[in-house]
C-alpha positions in Angstrom: 68.6 163.4 82.6 67.8 162.1 79.2 65.8 159.0 78.6 65.5 156.5 75.8 64.8 157.4 72.2 61.8 156.0 70.3 63.8 153.3 68.5 65.4 152.1 71.8 62.0 151.9 73.6 60.4 150.0 70.7 63.3 147.5 70.7 63.3 147.0 74.5 59.5 146.6 74.7 59.1 144.8 71.4 56.1 146.9 70.5 54.7 148.6 67.4 54.6 152.4 66.9 50.9 152.4 67.6 51.3 150.5 70.9 54.0 152.9 72.0 51.8 155.9 71.2 49.0 154.3 73.2 51.3 153.8 76.2 52.2 157.5 76.0 48.7 158.9 75.6 47.5 156.6 78.4 50.1 158.1 80.7 52.1 154.9 81.2 55.3 156.4 79.7 56.2 160.1 80.2 57.9 161.8 77.3 59.9 165.0 76.9 60.8 166.7 73.6 64.3 168.2 73.4 64.8 169.9 70.1 63.2 167.5 67.5 63.9 164.4 69.5 61.4 162.7 71.8 62.8 161.1 75.0 60.9 158.5 77.0 61.3 158.4 80.8 63.8 155.6 81.7 62.0 154.8 85.0 58.7 154.3 83.2 60.2 152.1 80.6 62.0 150.0 83.2 58.7 149.6 85.2 56.9 148.4 82.1 59.7 145.9 81.4 59.4 144.4 84.9 55.6 144.5 85.2 54.7 143.8 81.6 52.2 145.7 79.6 
């Protein structure tokens, strides 16, 4: 199952590229690279939306 792309996640969370990178390196959002595109785990993004970050 594919997740959200970077642009979609940044729009949903309203965060900067640096904050998104921090969330990923901190293990709060899992990522998967398919080809040259990074996909962010949908469940992780939804969890952050409901709990805040």
